[in-house]
N, C-alpha and C positions, 0 to 999 in steps of 0.2 A: 723761284719758279720750280715747282716740284717736278714736272716732267723733264725739264732741262737738266735738273740736278740728278734725276734718275735715268738720264739718257745713256744707254749702253751702245753707242754708235759703233758699227762694225768697221767701216773704213774702206780704204783702197782695196784691200784684199777681197772684200765682198763685191765691190764694184767690178772687179775683174774676174769674178767667178767664185770667190770664197773658198778656194781649195787649200790655201795655206793653213797649216795647223801649228806652226812653230810658236813658242811662247812669246818671245820678244816682239815679233811682228804684230801679233794680236794686241799686246799691251800698248805698243806705240800707236797703232791704228785707233784704238778706243780713245786714247788721250787726245789725238788730233781732232777727231770728230766731236768729242765733248766740248773742246775749246771753240770749235767752229759754231756749235749750237749756242753756246753762251754769248758769242759775239753778235750773231745775226740769225735768229731762229727762223725768220721768214725766208731768208735766202737758203737756209739749210733744208727747210721743208721742200722748197721748189727743186733744189738739187737732187734730193732723194727721190722725188716723184719722177724726175727726168731719167735718172739712172735706172729706176725700177722698170719704167716702160721699155728702156733699151734692153734690159736683161730679159724681160718677158718676150720681146720681139725676137731675141736671139735664141729663145728656147731654154735659157738658164733659169729654170723654175726655182731652184734653191736660192740663187742670188736674188731673184725677184722677191721671194717671200721674206728674205732677211731684210732687204731694203724697205719693203713695205711695213715690216714689223717696226723698224726704226721710225718711219714716218707716222705710223699709227700711234706710237707713244707721244709724239709731239702734238698730233691732232687731239688725242685724249685730253692733254693738258689745256689746249685751246678751246675744247668743247665743240669742236667742229663736227657737224652732223655727217660730213662725208666719211668720217671714220667708221660708221656703222657698216657701210658696204664693204670697206676694206677688211674689217674684222670677219665678216661672213666669208669672204673669199679665202682669207688665210686659214680659217677654221676648216673649210672644205679641203684645202690643199694638205693640211696636216693629217686629215682623216684618211685621204686616199692616194695622194701623189707619191710615187716611189722615190722621188728626189728627196723627200723629207721623211722617209721611212726609218732611216738609221740616225743615231746621234751624230750631230755635226754642229759647227759654229753657226751655220745658217738656221738650223732648226732651233737652236738656243735663242737667236735673235727674234725669230718668229714667235716663239712661246712667250718671250718677255714682252713683245709688243702687244700680244693678245691679253696678257696678264694685266698690263697697265690700262688697256681699254676697259677690261672688266672691272678693274678697280675704280676707274672713273664712272662706270655705270652702276657702282655700288654693289656689284655681285662679288662679295669678298670670298665666299667658298669656291667659286669658279676660278678667281684669281689665285687662290691658294693652291688649287690643283695644278694650274699651269706652271706656277713657280716651282712646285715640287718636281714636275717633269724636267724643267730646265736645269734644276740643281742636279738631278741624276745624270743628265747628259754632260754637264760640265765636269762632274766627278769622273765619269767614264772616260772623257777625253783628257782629263788631268790638265785643264787649262786654268792657270791661276787667275789670269785676267778675267775670264768669263765667270769663274767661281766668285770673284770679288763682286762683279756686276750683279749676279744672282743674289748673293748674300745681302747686298745693299737694298735690293728690291724687297727681299723677304723681311728685312728689318723695318722697312716702311710699312709693310702689311701688318706685321706684329704690333707696331705702334698704333695703327688704326684700329686693331682689334682690342687694344687696351692691355696687352701683355708687355709691359715696359721692361721687365727683367729679361725676358727672352729676346726682345728687340735689342737691348744693350749687348747681349752676348753675341748675337749674329752680326751686329754692326762692328763689334770688335774683330770678329773673324774677317770681315771685309777689309778693314783697315790694315790688318796684319798681312793680307795677301797682296794688296795693291801698293804700287809705288806712285800712283797718279795723285798729285796734290789736289786736283780739282775733285777727285772722288771723295777726299776727306771732307770737303765742304758739303758734298751731296749727302754723305752718311751723317754728318753733324746735323743737317737740317731735317732729313727724312726720318731719322730714328731718334736721335738724342733730343733735339729741340721738340719734335712732335710729341714724344713720350712725356717730357717734362711739362709741356704745355697742357696736355690732357689732365695731368694730376696737379696743376698749378693752384696753390692756395697761399694767400698771404702776401703782403707787400714785400717782405724780405726775399721770398722765393722769386717773386717777379723781378726784383732788382738784380738778383744774381743771374737770372736768365738773360735779362737785357744786357748786362755787362758782358756775358759770354758772347752774345750776338754781336755786340759792338766790336769786340776783339777780333772775331772772325771777319766781320765786314771791313774792318780797317786793313785787313791783310790783302785785300784785292783792289784792283784798279777799276773803278766804276766805268771809266770811258772805254777800257778794253773789254770788260765783261759786264755790260749793262744789265743783261737779264739776271745774272747772279746778284748784282747789287739790288735790283728790284725785288728779288726774292727775300733778301735779308730785310729790306725795308718793310715788306708786307708782314713778315714774322714779328718784327719789332712793334708794328702797329697792332697786331693781334694780341701780343702780350700786354701792351698798354691798355687795350680795350678790356681784356679779361681782368686786369687789376683795378678797373674802375676809373680809367683815365681816357675816356673816348676823345676828348678835345686834343690832348697831347698825341694820341694815336693818329688822329686825322692830320695834325700838323706834320708828324714824322713821315707819314705816307706821302703827302703832297710835296714835301721837300724833295723827295726822290722822283715822284711822278712828273712834276712840271718840267724839270730840265730834260728828262728822258723823252717826254712827249714832243719836245722840239727837235729831237735828234732825227735826222732824215732816215726814213725807212724803218724806224723803230715802232713796234706794235705793242700797245698796252694790252697785255693779255687779260682774259676775262677774270681770272682769280683776283687780280689786283683791283679791277673795277668792282667786283662783288664785295671785296673787303671795304672799299671806299663807300659803297652803297649802304652796307650794314652800319658803318660808323655814322653816316648821315642820318639813318633811320633812328639810331639810338640817341642822337642829339636832337631829334625832333624836326630836322630839316626835311620835311616830307617831299617837297617839290624837287630839291636837289638830289635826293635819293632816287626818285623816279627817273630823273634825267640821266643819272649815272648808270643805271642798270636796265632801262627799258629797251635799249637796243639789243640786249642779250636774250630777249624773249622771242626773237624771230626764228623762223624755221631753219635758218642757216646753222643754228647751234644744236647741240645734242639735247636729248630730252632732259637729262639731269641738270644741265646748265639752264635750260628754260624753266624748269621747276624751281630752281634756286632763285632765278630772277623774278618769276611771277610771285613767289613767296614774298619778296620785298615790295614789289609794286602794289600787290593787293593790299597789304597792311598800310603802306604809306598813302595810297590814294584814299583808302577808307578813313584813316585818321586825319588826313589833310583836307578832306571834303572835296577831293578832285574826282572828276568823272572817270569811269572805266573800272572802278573797283569791283563791281559785280561781274563784269566781263572777265576780269582776271581770276576771280573765284571760280567762275564757270569753266574757264580753261584749265584750272588746276583740277577740277573734278574729273576731267578726261584722263588725267594721269594717275588717279587713285588706284585703279586695278593694277597698274604697272608697278606701283610702289610696294606691293605686298612682299617683294623680295628684299626691300630695304626698310625694315620696320622703324629704324631710327628716324629716317627722313619722313616716313609716313606720319609718325607722331608729330614732328615739327610742322609738317604741312597742314595737318588737320587743326593743330593749335593755332597756326597763323590764320587759317580760314575762320576759325571761331573768333579770333580777336578782331579780324576785319569786319565780320558780320555784326559783332557786338558794337563796333564803332559806327556801323551804318544803322543801328537800332533794331536789327533783326535778331532779337535775343533768343527766340525759339530755335532758329536755325543755328545760332552760335552755340547754344547748349547741345544741340545734336552733334556738331563737329567736335566739341570738347569731349563729349561722352565717347564718341568713336575714337578719339585720340587715346583716351584712357583704356579702351578695349584693345587698341593696337599695342599699348604698353604691356598690358597683361599677356597678350599673345606673344610679344617679343620675349618677355621674361620666361614664359613657358617653353618657348622654342629653344631659348638659350640653355635652360635647365635640361631639356631633352638632349640637346647636342652634347652638353657636358657629360650626361649619363652615358651616351653612346661612346664618347671618347674614352671615358673610364673603362667601359666594358671592352672596348677595342684594345686598350692598353693591357687589360687583364688577360684577354684572350691571347694577345701576342706574347705576353710574358709567360702564360701557361704553356703555349706552344714552344717557346724558346726553352723553358724549363724541361719540357718533355724531350726535346731534341738534345739538350745538354745531358739529361739523365741517360738517354740512350747512348750518347757518345761516351759518357763516363763509364757505363757498364761495359762497353766494348773495350775501352782503354783498361778497365780493371781486369777483364778477362785476359787481355794481352799481358798486362803486368803480372798476373798470377802465373802465367806460363813461364815468363822470364824468372820470376821469383823461385819457382820450383826447380828450374834448371840451375840457377845460381846456388840454391840451397844445397842441392846434391853435390855441387863442386866444392863448397866450403864447409861441409858438415864436419870433416875430420879436424879442420883448423878450429872450428867453433868448440868442439868437444875438448880439444887440447887447451884452448883458452879458458874454458869453464873449469877444467880441472885445476889449472894454475890459480885461477881466481878463488876457487874453493880452498885451495891450500893456503893462500895468503889470508883469506878471511878467517880460516881456522886459527892461524897463528895470531891474527889480530884479536880474535875473541879470547884466546888464552892470555894474551898480553893485557887486554882490558880487564879480564877477570882477576888477574894478578894485581893490577893497579887498584881495582875496586876493593879487593881483599885488604890491600895495604892501607887504603883510605879508611876502610871500616876499622881496621886494627888501630890506626892512629886516632880515629875518633873515640873508639872504646878506651884507648889508653888515656886520652885527654879526660874523658868522663871519669875513669877510675882515679886519675890524678886529682881531679877536682873533689871527688868523693873522699879520697884519702886525706886531702888537705882539710876538708870540712871536718872529717872525723877527728883529726889530730888537734884541730883548733877548737872543736866544740867543748871538750872537757875543760880547758882553762877558761874559755869564755863563759861556760855555765857557772864555774866556780866564781869568776869575777862578778857575774850578775848577782849570785846569791849573797856574796860577801858585801857587795855594794848596798843591797837592800837592807841587810842586817845593820851595817854601819850607819845607814841613813836614820835608823830608828834609835841609835845609841849615842851618836856623837853629839857634842854640845852645839849650840846654835852658831857659834863663831866658825865652826868647821863645816857647817852644812853646805856652803858653796862648793868646796872642793869635792865633797862626797857626791853632790848632785852632778858635778862634771863627770865624776867617775861613772855614775849611773847612766848619764847620757852616752858616754863613750861605750859603755857596755851594751846599751840598747842598739847603738849604731853597729857595733860588731855583730850583735845577734841578727840584726836585719840583713847585714851583708852575707852572713853564713846561711840564713834562711833563703835569701835570694839565690845564692849559689846552689843550695840544695834543691830548690824548686826548679832551677834551670837544668840541673843535671837530670832530675826525674823527667822533665818535659822532653829533653833531648833524647833520652833513652826510651821514651814511650812507656815508662814504668808507672806513670801516675794514672790511677784509676779514679776518675772524679766521682764524688758522692753527690748526686743531684737531688735536690730537695728544696723545700721552702726556706728562704733566707729573709730575715727582717732587714729591709733597706733602711728603715729609720734608725734601728739600733746600730747598724754598720756606720752610717754617716755620723751619728752622735758620737760613737767611739773615736772616729777620725777627727772630729771637732776637738775632743778632749786631748787627743794625742798631738795635734799639730798647731793648736792655737798659740801656745807659748813660742814655738819655733817661728811662726809667721810674725808675731809681734816683735820678736827679737830682731827680725830683719826690717822692721818698719812697714810690713805689708798688712793690708786689710784682707782678712780671711772671712769669707761668707759661705756657709754650708747650709743648704735647705734642711728644714725639719719636715719629714713626711711620715705618714703612717701607711706603709706599703710593704707588700711581700712579693718577692720575685723568685723565679725558679732558677737555681744555679748551684754551683759548688761553693759552700761557705768560705772555705780556705782560699780558693783561687780568686773568688770575687773580691774578698778583702785584699788579697795581694795585688790585684789589678788596680783597684781604685786607690789603694795606698801608694803604689808606685807612681801613678799619674799625679796624685796630689803632691807627693814628695818631690817629683821632678819639677812641677810647676813652682813650688816654693823655692827650690834650689836655684832655678835659672831666672827667676824674676827679681830684678834689682829694686824696682820701685813700682808702686801701684797696688794691684789687688789680685787675689786668686779666688775664683768663685766656683763652687760645686753646686750644680743644679740638678734636680730630679723632676722630670715632667712626664706625665702620662700621655702617650700617643697611641691610640688604638689598643692593641693587645700588648703593648710594650711599655716599659718605663725607660726613658732616655736619661742616662746619668752622664752629665758633661762636666769636664774640668777645664776652666777657661782662665788664662793668665794674661798679664800685660808684659810678658817677657820679650826677648829679642825676636821671636818668631823663627820658623824653620823655612829656608828657601825651598821652592818646589822641587828643585833637582836633588835635594838632600833628604826629602821626606821619606823616601823608601829606605834609604840607608839608616835613618834614625831608628828603625825597628830591628836592625841587625845586632848580633851579639857583640859585646865588648866595644861598642862604638859610642864615643862621647863627642858630639858636634861642637859644643862650646866649652873649651877647656878653661875659659876665664871664670866660669862659675865656681870653681874650686876643684880640689883634687880628690874629694871623697867620692865614692861610688865606683862601680866596676863597669858601667856602661851596658848593663844587662836588664835594666828595669823595663824599658819599652819592649825588649825582646820577649821577656816573660809575659807582658801584657798581650802581645800579638799571639804568642803560642797558646796562651790560656784561652783567649777569645776564640781562636780557631778550634781548640779542643772542645770547648763548651758550646760552640755554635752561636756565640754572641757577635753581632755585627759591630765592628770597630771602625770609626771614621776619624779623619784628621783634617781640619781646616786651619791654615796658618798664613799670616801676613807678616812679612819681614818688617820689623820695627814696631809692630802693633800687638803681637802676641799670637798664641795658639789656642785651639780648642779641640780636645779629645772627647769623643762621645761613644758610650757603650749602650747598645740596645738590649735590654734584659726582659725576658718574657714575664709578664705579670701573673701572679697567683692570688686571686681574690678569695677571701674567707678561708685561708690556709694557715695552720700554725707555723710559726717561723722560728728558725734558729739563726744565730749569728756566730761566726768564728772570731769573736772578738773578746778580749779579756774583760772581765767585770770584777769589781772588788768583791772578794768573798770573805765572809766572817765565819770563823769556826764556832762550833757548839761543844767544844772540849772533847770532840771525838778523838779516839786513839788511832794514831797513824804509825804503822811500822815502816821504818826507813832503812834501806840497805844500800850502802855505797862504800867501796873500799878506799875511796879518796877521803882522807880525814878532813881536809878543808871543806869539801863540798858537803860531807855528812854533817859536820858541826854547823855550817852555815845554814843548811836546810832545816836542821833541827831547831835552831834559834828562830829562823824565819817562820816556821810553822807555829812555834810558841807565841811569837808576836801577833799572829793572826788568829789566836784563840783555839789552837789545836794542841792536843797532847801528843808527844812524839816519843817513840822508842827507837833509837838508832843503833845500828850494828854494821860491822864490815861484811858479814856473811849472813845468809839465811839461817844457818844453824845457830849462829850467835844470837840472832834476833829471837829465834824460837826459845832459846834458853833464857834470855832476859825476860821475855814475856811470862814464861813459866815461873821464874823466880819472883816476879812482881805479883803473881797471883792473877794474871790476866792472860789466859791461854790463847786468846785470839784478838787481833786488832780489828778496827772498823775498815781499815784500808791499808794496803801494802804498796809502798813506793820502792822500786828497786832499779839499780843500774843493771845493764846487760852483762858487761864484761867484769867479772870479779876474779881477780888473780889470773890463773892460767885458763879458766873456763868461762862459761857463761851461766847466768842464773835462770835462764828461761825454763829449762826442764824442771829444776828444783822448785821454782815458783809455781809452775803449773801443777806439780804434784801436790803441793801444800794447799792451794786454793781449789783443787779439784774436788769432785763429789766425795771422795774417800779420804781426803787430806784433813789435817788438824784445823786448817783455816777454811774449810769448805764454805763456798758462797761468799767469801770475802772478796770485794773487787780489788783488782791489781792494776797498777800503772807502771809500765816499763819505760824508764827514761834512759835513752841511749844516743850516742853520736854515730852509730852505725847506720848508713843509708841504704844498705843492700836490700834488695827486694825479697830475698828468701826469709830474712828476719821478720819483715812485715807479714808475709804469708803465714809463718809459724805462729805469730802472735794472734792473727785473725782466726786461725784454726783452733787455738787454745782459749779464745775468748778473753785475751788480755789486751787492755788498751795500751797504745804506743804513743810516745811523745819523743821528739828529737831535741837534743842539746844543740845550742844553748836555748834553754826554755825561759822565756820572760816570766817574771814572778807573777804578774797578773794573770797570765795564761795558765800557769801552774795552779794558782789558787782556783781559777774557774774550773779546771779539769777535776781538781779534788772535790769541789762543791758538786759538780755534775755526777761524779761517781758515787758520792755519799748520799745524793738525793734519792738514788734508786734503792737504798737500803733502809731498813726500819731502825731509826736511831732513837735510843733511850737517853734522854737528857738527864744530866746530874746537876745537882746544885753546886757541887764543888768541882774545880778542875782536876783532871787526872795529872799525876806526876809525869814530868818529862824524864824518860829513862835514857840511860846510856849517854848522858851529857858529860 
């Protein structure tokens, strides 16, 4: 029973004048009267009427209004037409009677009574306004009990308006403020159940709501609180009906109605009869439906209750073929103007009239009613949209005003703060200056310390670089000699010793690679490397790597696959070869079984060169460290190598602007990819050795190391060149003159000869005024210093660094001789100085 559940009964204090304002008396009074109404609503209405008359006769207008407000709420639930007159009297008293001019408990009770009457009359905006006034009064009086009552009423109103979320929040506030256990039942039904019922969809949701209702109903004594038990039964019936179980709903309702109707003095309230009538109408029991609700169409009930009743009787009489259907439809027509303020009910009423007329066979009139119902729906939607727009506009205006006030307050506060800041600033200025001076002194000391540490680090790094360069220089000479001697021995030893010589050649090549890597790393670290960007034949580069690494891969039982492409890319030939070679060497080194694939694929303006292996893979957390200097992640792959291969690749790619990516899966392998800019229709060069065959050209050879000089002389002879070898430039010049050949086709010279170097003497001889003018010169040195390279570039002398692989040496000789005009002879020249 909604009105009983939302009954905010004042109590004894109101009956005696309502002057008390203490918190506990009000809470106790409300609990007492709520229980009395649940037990016997008829007696409670009579008692309230009697006490109200007594208060009015005694001139206690405030008490009279409060008591009539309580009774008005009960009459609104009963649908009693007598409530209309009481509502008019209370509205007049609120408007002008001084007794109700100020906030008080009596005025709250009056406002709540009027709000529930307006709710019963379907005037929700007016009910909302009255509840807002009651909430302000309760807040100003700081009465927790009254604030709980108002919050419970507001939750019911929000649920009826369809705002379930807001209803839940307000209901929670009511529960937190009240200690009355019966109020919890009221809030549960009026807000939570009502909100869930409106949005109820599906059998599962209905079962959950029925279970919650059953739990709450089981917590009360039906004999002690019959009206509360009836309310729970009605709600269970409504849920069952909405979930498509009208038969079960009717049984549930009658199981409670029948024993209560036999209870002396118990009044079956109209909302229960209306629920029973709607169930009977849905089940097609037209006559029983008319019997259940026809009594509610009398003038003794409020207009809205009569409208609801006539709605049912008109449809049931028309569909059941009973007389009086047209009379009911005509009586409903009289209420249509009044329903303009309740568009929801107007739509239902017009639809019901249309259904009744259609059942009577008056289809034209039925169509007119249905069409008017549609227009009412459109009007309601338009009105709702306009109200929403106005609410948004109001909220915006309020927010704008609040912002304006906040900005004004903030400006005032800011002005005040500025005055304080200025005053404080003057007081602490000296302290701040002293602090700043001390801070500057400490910062200066820290900067000096950091500068000293940076200088030490730079010196250490430079020392390390010099150490690496010196080590390379000292090792290059014997490594170069070893390589030359190994090549000569390979051509001269018998077949049974070829295996040992080949092992020496491989060891020499490995040593040369290590020294080259150290050399490249040192130059990249010191930023001395100046890349020579130009066209590079990708096909030649990959072909050379195929020749170089096929035997190594087969020796480990790996399948090596390298693409054959006809492509030219833009890069530095030396660094590109070094990068791909390092990636391929690492892939073969760390792959135990499976394959290593080198792929070249065109993608847009780039060639993507990828090296993929089936090795152990690199964990994600170690992939960054893999590119660091002197790091070897997998020591089980062998002890060879310095751990700088990937560091050179990364530094070289960054220097050349080539994108380098790594994808790796532990246990499956890794894939390194370089993106190289393509150069279409461009001549290409490759920094790779190619087998060169001499045409008996005469090469002057200068080296003060007897082993290297003799090994190189024999090597050149084996490859078809004539060679004149000497420890100094002067000795070479004398030997050539003695042989009747004043000038060679090419001069090869070491840099450091004895105590000095040969660069100036070599430049003087091959210069425009020298005896060997125009003869190309190749300086072979182990010196990595940048000034040597700059001097050679300025003098036009080609430079190569020891140890120099034989194939690369032969390619350099071939390239230098290609630029000269060579006169071939039919007989080879003698090898001098042997």
